[in-house]
C-alpha positions in Angstrom: 165.9 67.1 60.4 167.1 69.9 58.0 163.5 70.6 56.7 162.2 70.7 60.2 164.8 73.2 61.3 164.2 75.3 58.2 160.4 75.4 58.8 161.0 76.2 62.5 163.3 79.1 61.6 160.8 80.5 59.0 157.9 80.3 61.5 159.8 81.9 64.4 161.3 84.6 62.1 157.8 85.5 60.9 156.6 85.6 64.5 159.5 87.8 65.6 158.9 90.1 62.6 155.3 90.6 63.7 156.4 91.3 67.3 158.9 93.8 66.1 156.3 95.6 64.0 154.0 95.7 67.0 156.8 97.1 69.1 157.5 99.8 66.5 153.8 100.7 66.5 153.7 100.9 70.3 156.9 103.0 70.4 155.3 105.4 67.8 152.1 105.6 69.9 154.2 106.4 73.0 156.1 109.2 71.1 152.8 110.7 70.1 151.5 110.6 73.7 154.8 112.2 74.9 154.4 114.9 72.2 150.8 115.6 73.4 152.1 115.9 77.0 154.8 118.3 76.0 152.5 120.6 74.0 149.9 120.3 76.7 152.3 121.4 79.4 153.4 124.4 77.3 149.8 125.4 76.8 148.9 125.0 80.4 151.9 127.2 81.3 150.6 129.9 78.9 148.5 132.7 80.1 144.8 132.5 79.3 141.9 134.7 80.3 139.2 132.0 80.0 138.6 128.3 80.9 139.2 126.1 77.8 136.3 123.8 76.9 136.8 120.2 75.7 136.3 119.7 72.0 137.1 123.3 71.1 139.9 124.8 69.0 142.2 127.5 70.3 145.3 129.4 69.2 148.7 129.6 70.8 150.7 132.7 70.4 154.0 134.0 71.6 153.8 137.5 73.2 156.3 140.1 72.6 157.9 139.4 76.0 158.5 135.8 75.0 155.7 134.3 77.1 152.9 132.2 75.5 149.2 133.0 75.5 146.2 130.9 74.5 143.5 132.7 72.6 140.1 131.9 71.1 141.0 134.4 68.3 142.5 132.9 65.1 145.5 134.7 63.4 143.4 135.9 60.5 140.8 137.5 62.8 143.2 140.1 64.3 143.2 142.4 61.3 146.1 144.8 61.1 146.8 145.0 64.8 148.4 141.6 65.5 149.2 142.0 69.2 151.7 139.1 69.4 155.3 138.3 68.4 154.1 135.3 66.4 151.4 132.6 66.0 152.6 129.2 67.2 149.9 126.6 66.8 146.2 125.9 66.3 145.3 123.4 69.1 142.2 121.3 70.1 141.4 120.3 73.7 140.8 116.6 74.0 138.6 114.9 76.6 141.6 113.8 78.6 142.7 117.4 78.9 145.6 117.0 76.6 145.9 119.1 73.5 146.0 117.9 69.9 148.0 120.1 67.5 145.8 120.8 64.4 148.3 123.2 62.8 151.8 124.1 63.7 153.5 127.2 62.4 156.4 125.8 60.3 158.9 128.1 61.9 158.0 126.9 65.4 158.3 123.1 65.0 161.6 122.9 66.9 160.4 125.3 69.6 157.3 123.3 70.5 158.9 119.8 70.0 156.1 118.4 68.0 
């Protein structure tokens, strides 16, 4: 009887551990999707003078008035006349029309919530 209970506990504990690991993975995936939604909403709220194309990279900036703008021009391509308050992120438009952050300005991690 004692050996059977011990074996049962070991088996069920192993199974529970596997389920907990799967739950942690699912929770992490859900957080990543939520983060993509958050940054995607911020980007779609930004001003842009073009229609973004899937599978292309863009750059998110904060204008001097505090509003965001999406641009096709990288920070190092502006030369001396950088027209924005700051560079926020390099982003990539995915097929589901959410945005993947490829680079996030270290100073802006808290602002963008990624």
